[in-house]
N, C-alpha and C positions, 0 to 999 in steps of 0.2 A: 504493500500500500504506500509506503514511503517512496518507493521507486517511481510512483506516478508523478512525483513532484521533484525528485532529485535524481540526476543521472548517476547511476552507481555501476561500479565495475567489481567483479568478484575477485577477492584477494584472500586465498585460503578459505577459512570457514566464514569469513565476514565479507561485507561489501563496502567499498570505499568510494567517496565522492566529495565534491566541493560543498562545504557547509552552507546551507541556505540562510543561516542566521547571522553570518558575518562575512565580510569580504576577505577572500583568501585566494592565492594562486596555486598553492600546494594542497592537495586533498588531505583533510584530517577528520572527515565526517565518516564514522564507522556505523554500520548497521548489522546486527546479528539477527537473521530471520528466524532462527530456531527459537530464540528467546523473545523475539519481538521487541528488541531493545536497540536504541541508538545512542551514540556518544560522540561528541566532537572534542577532540583533544586540543583544539585551538581556542575555542571560546568556553568550553566546559558544559555546553548544553547537553542534556541527556534526558532519557525517559522512554516510555512505551509508545505504541502507535497512537493511542488516544491523546496523549500529551503532545505528540508531534502535530496532530490535527489541530489541537487547541492553539498551539503557539504559531504554527505556520499559516493556518487559515484564519486565525483570530476568532475562534469559536469558544463558547462556554462548554462545560463538560457535556451537558445533555445534547447540545447541537453536534458536538464532535461524535458522540456515540451514535446518534441517529444517522448522520451522514456516512459514517463508517459502515453501519449496518446496511444502509441503502446500497452502497457500492458492492457489498458482498451478497446482495439479494437476500438479506435476512430481514424478516418482518418482526418489528417490535410492537406487540399488541398493547393497546391502552388498557390500563386497569379499569374495570367496570365502575369501581367506586370513585374513580377520578373523572368519570364522564357520565354522571347520572342522567343528563339530558341528551346524550348522544351528540354533543357539539363537536367532539374530536372526530368522530366518524363522519359527521357532516362536512367538516372542513377538509378531511382527507379525501372524501368523494369529490369535492369541488376541485381540489388540487389535481386529482387524477383526470378529471374532465378537461382541465386546462392543459395538462400534459398531452392528452390525446389530441386536443385542438392544435397544439404546436406541430405535432407530427402531421396532422391533416393539412395544415396550411403550407408546410414544407413540401408535401407531396403535390399540392396544387401549383406551387411555384415552379415545379419541374414539368408541369403539363402545359397544354396549349392555353388553358385558362389563366396561367401565370405569366403570359407574355407581357402584359402591361406592367406588372410589378417588376419583372426581370429587366425591362427597359428602364424603369425608374431607378433601380439599384445600379444598373450599368452606367447611367448618366451621371451618377454620383461617384463612379469609380470604385464601387465596392467589389472586392475580389470574391471569388468562390469560397476561399478559406474564411474570409470575414463574414460572409453571409451564413456559413455554417456555424461559426463561432458564436454569433449573436442569434442564431436560430431564426433568421428572418424568413418570412413566408408570404403567401398571397391568399386573400379571400376571394372566391369566385363571385362574379356578378350575378348571383342567383339568390332567391329569397330564403331557401331553407336547406341548402346542401349540407352545411355543417350539422344542423339539427337532425337531419335524416341519417347522416353518417354516425353521429354519436349515439343516437337512440338505437340504431341497428347494432351497436356494440355494447348495449346493456345499460347506458346511462339514462336516468329518469329525467322527467321534466323539472322536478324540484332541484335536482343536482345541477342541471344546466342553468337554471335560474340563479342558484347560489354562486355559480361560477361566472355569472354575468355575460354568458355567451348568447343568450336568446332574449327576445322581447315578446311578451304575451299581450295581445290586444284584449279589450274588454269583452269581446265576443268569444274569447278562448283560443283563437287562432294564434299560431306561433311563427316567428320568422327570426332569421339570424341577425344579431346585432351588427356584425361586420360583413359588408358585402362590397365586392369590387374594389378592394383597397390593398395597399402594401401593409404587411403585418409586422409589427415590432413587439415581440413578447416582452413582458415586464417581469423581472425576477426579483425576489427578495434577496437579502445578503447571503443566503445559503444556496442560491441558485435555483430555487423552486419557482416555477411559473405561477404568478398570482393574478395576471391580467394581461391586457393588450393595449397598445396604442396603434390605431389604424389610420394610415395616411391616404388622403384623397389622391387618385391617379388622374382623374379628368376634372379640369376646372369647372366648378358648378357653384354659382353664387348662392344657390338655395341649399347647399350642403356644406357642413363644416369641413375645414381642412383636415382636422383630426377628429376621430371618434375614439374616446377612451373607455375602458372598462369602468363600470360604476363602482362605488363603494360596495364591498361585499363582505362575506364572512372570512375571506382570505386576502382581500385587497383593501388597503388603506393608503390612499395616494399621498397622505401627509407623512408616511413612514417608509416609502419606497423610493430609492434613488436608482434611476436607470443606469445600468453598467456597473453597479457597485460589486456585484458578485464576481465580475471579471477584474475589477480595478483594485479591490481592497488590498491584495497582496502588494501590488506596486505602491499604493498609497502608504501602506505601513512601512515599506522599505525606505521611502524618501520622506515620510512624515508630512506629505503635502498632497492635497487633492486639487484637481482642476475642475471647476464647476461651470458647465455650459447650460444652454437653455433647451436644446432639442435632442431627440433621439439620433437624428442623422448627424448632428454635430459630434455626439459621443462615438458613433461608429467610425466616422472619418478620422477623429482624433486618435482612436485606438489603432486604426490601420496605419496612420502616419507615425506611430511610435509613442504617442502620448497616452500610455496605458493606465494612467492614474486619473482618467477623466470620467465624470458622472454628470447626470442631469436629473432634474425633477421630472415628474410624469403627470401631466394634466393638472398641475396646481402650482401656485407660487411656493417659494422656498419657505419652509417652516422651521421652528425650533427643533422639532423631532428629526428633520433631515440633518440639521447641523449636529444634533446629538449623535446620530449615526456616524457622521464623519469624524467626530471628535474621538471615537474609539480608535481610529487609525491615524489621524492627522493632527498636526499642531497648526499648520498653515493651510488656508484655502485661498486659491487664486481664482478670481472671478473672470471668466472669459465670455462675457455676454455680447449680444448683438450690438452693433454700433448705432442703431436707430434710437429714437427718443424713448420708446417703450423699453428697450433693453437697458438703457442708462438709468431709467427710473427703477427697474427691477434690481439693478446693481446697487442703487442707493438703499433700497429696502433690505437687500442681502447684507450690506455693510452693517446696518443698524442691528439686525438680528445676530450677525456673526460676532461682532465685538462683544455683545452682551453674554455670549456663551463661552467667551474666553479664547476664541480662535484668533490667530493672527490673519487678518484679511488683507490681501493684496489685489490689485486691479490691473488687468491687462487691457489696453485700449486697442481696438481693431480699426482698420480704415473705415471711413464713413460708408454706410450702406452694406457692410459686410457682416457675415457671421463666420464662426470657425470652419464650417463645412465649405462655404464659398471661398474662403481664403485659401484653404488647402487645395481646392480644385483649380483655382486661378493662379495662385502664386507659389504653391508648394508648401511642404512642411516647414521649410526654413523660415517662412514668413511668420508662422505661429511661434517658432522658437525665438525669433527676434522680439515678437510682442511679449512673450513671457520673460525674456531677459530684461525688457524695459518696463516690466510691471512696476507700478508705483504703490506706495502705501495708501491705505484707504483715505487718510487725511488729505494727502496730496491730490488724489483723484477727486474727492468731493469739493475741495476748494476750487480746483480747475473747473469742475462742472458748475458750481455757483458763478464763477467768473464768466464763463461762456454764456450763461443764461441771462446775464445782466443784473443778477441779484446783488452784486457787490459795487454797483455804481454809486450808491448813496451810503452815507455813514449808518443809516438805520438798517439797511440791508446787510452791511458788514457786521453790525452788532448782532443781528438776528442769526446770521450764519455762525458766528463764534459761539453764541449761546447754545445753538443746536448741537454743535460738535463737542462742546463741553459736556452736554448731557450724555452724548455717546461715550465720551471718555469716562464719565462717572459710572457708566454701566459696566465697564471692564472689570471682571471679577478680581484680577490681580492688581491690588492697589499699588504695588511697587511700579507697575508699568505706567500708571496714570501720570506721574510727574514727567516722565520721558515723553509721553504723548503731548502733554501740555507744552513742553519745550519745542516740539516740532510745530505745534499750532502757532506758538508765538513767533517762530521764524517765518512761517508761511504768511502771516498777517503783519509781521514787523510790529508786534505789540508786546508790551512789557510782560515778561514771564511771571513775575511776582504778582502782578495784577490778576493774571489768569488763574494762578494757584489760589489766590484768595477767593476769586469768583467760584472756582471749582468746589471749594468747601461748602458753599451755600447752594450749589446746583443740585437739582433733582435729577434722577436718571432719565434717559431719553424716553419720550412718549412713543406712540405708534409711528410707523414710517410715514403715514400720511401727513404728519406734522413737520416733516423735514424736507419736503420738496422745495427746491429753489423757486423764488418768485421774482418777477421783474417789476412788480407793482411798486410805485413810489408814492401813490396817494392812498388815502385811507380806503381799505377794502370795503366793498358793499357786502352786507351780510347775505349769505346764501340761504335759500329756503331749506330748512331742515325738518325732519320728522319731529313731532312734539317730544320734548324731553319728559322724563319721569316726573320731574317736579311740577310741570304745568299740565300734564295730560292725565295723570292717574285718576283724578276726580271725575274725568269725563270719558273714561275708557268704555268701549262697548262691552257688554256682558258676555263672557265666555265661561264655560264650566271650569272650576279650578283644576280639574284633572286634564282638561284640554290645555290649559296654560302650562301645566307641569310637563306634559309631553313636548310642547313647543320649546319650553325652556331647556329640556334635555337635548333636543335636536339642535338648538342654537349654541349651547354653552358647554356641554359635557363632551369630553373627548370620546370619539367613536359612538356618541349617543345616537346620531341619526342612523348609523349602520345597525346598531342593536334594534332600534325601533322597526326598521324595514326588514331586516333579515333574520333576527332572532324572534321577534314578536309578530312579524309579518303584518304590521299595522299600515293601513293606507287611509287616504282622506275620507273614505266612506264611513269609517268607524268613528269619526268625530261627530259632534252634535250640532254645532253651529256652522253656518255658512262661512263666517269670517275666519274661524279656525281652520276649516277645510282649505280656504283660499291661501292662508298663510303657509300651511303645511305643504301644499302643492308648490308654492313659490320656493320654499326651502329645498325641496327635492330637485327642482329645475336648477336652482342656483348652485347647489352642491355638485351636480353632475356636469354642468356646462360652463361655470364661471369660476375662475381661480380665487376671487375675493367675494365670498358669500355675503358678508355683511354689507359691502358696498353695493352689491346687486340688489339686495332687499331694500336698501334705502334709496336707491336711485333708478334701477332699471326693471324691477319686478312687476311694475304696474299696480302695486298695492295702493289702495286709497288711503286717505289720511287716518281714518279709524284703525285700519290694519297696521299702518306704520306706527301708530301710537302704541299698539299692543307690543309690536316687536321692540320698539325703543324702551318700553317699560320693562320688558323681560330682560333685555340686555343690561339696563342700568341697575336692575334689582339683583342681578346674579352676584353671588358672593362666593368666596373660597376661604379656607382656613388661613389664619395669619401665618406669614412666613417666619414669624418670631418664635413659633412653637419649638423650632429645632434647638433653641437655647436651653430648653428644659429637659431635653433628652427623653421625650415621650413619643410613643408611636401613635400616629393618628390612623383610625380605620379608613380603608379605601371607601370611596364614594360608591354606594351600592346602587348603581344605575339600573340593573335588572329589576331589583325589588321596587324601585320607584316607578319604573315603566309598568310593571305588572300591576301594582296598586292603582295606578292611574287608569289602566285599561279596565280593571274591575269596576272602578267608580263610574266609568262611562257605560259599562254594561248595566250597572244598577240603575242608572238614570233612564236608560232605554226600556228596561223591564218595568220600572215604575210608570213610565209614560204609557206602555202597552197595557198594564193593569188598569190604569185610569180610563183608557179608551174602551176596554172591554166592559167595565162597570157602567159606563155611559150607554154602551150598546144594549146591555141587559135591561136597563131601565126603559128602553124604548123599543124592545123587541117582543111583540105579543106571541109569536109562534113558539110552542113548547120545544119542538125539535131544534130550532135555532138557538133557543136558550140553553139547551143541554150541550150543544156543541161549544157554545161560548164558555159554559161552566167547565167543560173538560179542558179547554184551552187555558182558562184562568187557573185551574188547578196545576197544570203543567208549569205555567210561568211562575206561580207561587213557590213550587218546589225548587225550580231553578234559582229563584231569588233567594230562598232560604239557604241553599248551598253556597251561593255567592256571598251572602252576608257572613256566613261562618268563616269563609276564607278571608274576607276583609277584616273580621274581628280578630282573627289569628295574628294579623300583622298590625293591628291598629295601635298597639302600644309603641310600635317602632316609628310609624309614620302614618299620618292621615291627612285628609283634606276636609275642610268644613263642608257640611251638607248644604245643598241648595235645592230649593223646591221648584224653582223654575229658572229658565234661562231666557 
């Protein structure tokens, strides 16, 4: 197994090779296959096969065991007690469906149906070896070929839904999510396929350029970095990652020799993405597109990156270019030059402010300095902060001691939207905003408290929307009020199609003022435990999202049952026919029994969490 990663030559009873853990010219890395043990007499590293997998591939113990078992075709069953709801089996089935889909799309790529995708990959200069390495494929331009193929191979409708491979209409009919597109499989850091990004092959203004897998039981776009499974070893070796914006950029960069390159998939950069990179890297160099959108994204990445303790550098590309286009038009050396000339994040941001015209007036200069002091304040390593202040003072030719005094009274940086450069020199006109909690709560439209709780989880709890959709299979029809249904549908659309969900809800979702008021109230009312608890060395319990959702769903069921009971009682009072009355009474008895069982379940959890009862909405 070690020989899959290190070139070994048999020497007596052992095998000898160059150590993968340090630079050496003379082999000193010994492997004893009989004992399953390795030892480097150069750096002293030693251990068994599992430890090698942990250290070489940067896996934890369980990940190393699972990956080793997978390579040896050994099945490790889940303990039943650890999977009382069958969630492990459900996730495993979805992963198997995605793995089968990869193989299918690769087969299509080699067929006549794959010609458009082959031409697309060829135009970008992707070699056959690169296409195989990234498992690229093609989806045929048919409605349900993948669905028919996978169901014929034993996969069920629920499993394909969990994998995000199909779409089911209201009438029950099913079609493939990906059709007539170039397929880029998305892998987690262990190399398991968790989703797809599908690239348009024929220009169509009515069709998105990319269609990405939805959030699912196996895919969380805020935690997946494209190419990390292939790049993490190189990143760990050089302790530096190159971060680009698109899948084609990653493929081109790897093929050109920059094998420490990764990208986000279908979403903006998140703290979770940066946490993944921090496992392997100390420095992240941003190599974003040179257009305005790319530069704004770089600014947001800087703010997030410095607050996680990463050293952020910025490589500037020629105007109108991205890494893929630079490599195709100018070659790998042009990228190497851009990386050699990469600047500190402070220098990049000051230059961006300057080019935007934001530094033409003293007020703009002051605002820029205060913004960057906020970023410096968010750097976890306080020893770095004065050195960054020194660089800032040099860039602005401003007194260093003044900046240090100002830093001591500065709060940490706000969200990235507050740090965009502005060319305005006059007093800005206030923009129309959704009503804030302080002004709108007294006039909010009525929704059931359980509806509000589900919306709160969807908007503010990590993976909350995924749990609501794929664990509890909740959809808009299960809500009570029209306004809650409208907001929930907008959240689903925004989460799947827009990188910034909150911006979409506040600006582009088409929500009316009452709906925006509810969203604003939920967001401004959301709280989390104080970060100061860590000083008391106590463990805070995890936020029990599943229990909250389950309780809210039960409350909605109770409301609907109560409404149905009330309706049947009204019908009984106005129904003279005895047979009709008997049918109504049978129905009423069944509903009362269902309500009684539901109330027992609610009562069981009521001491832990409950919502106030409401008689009407």
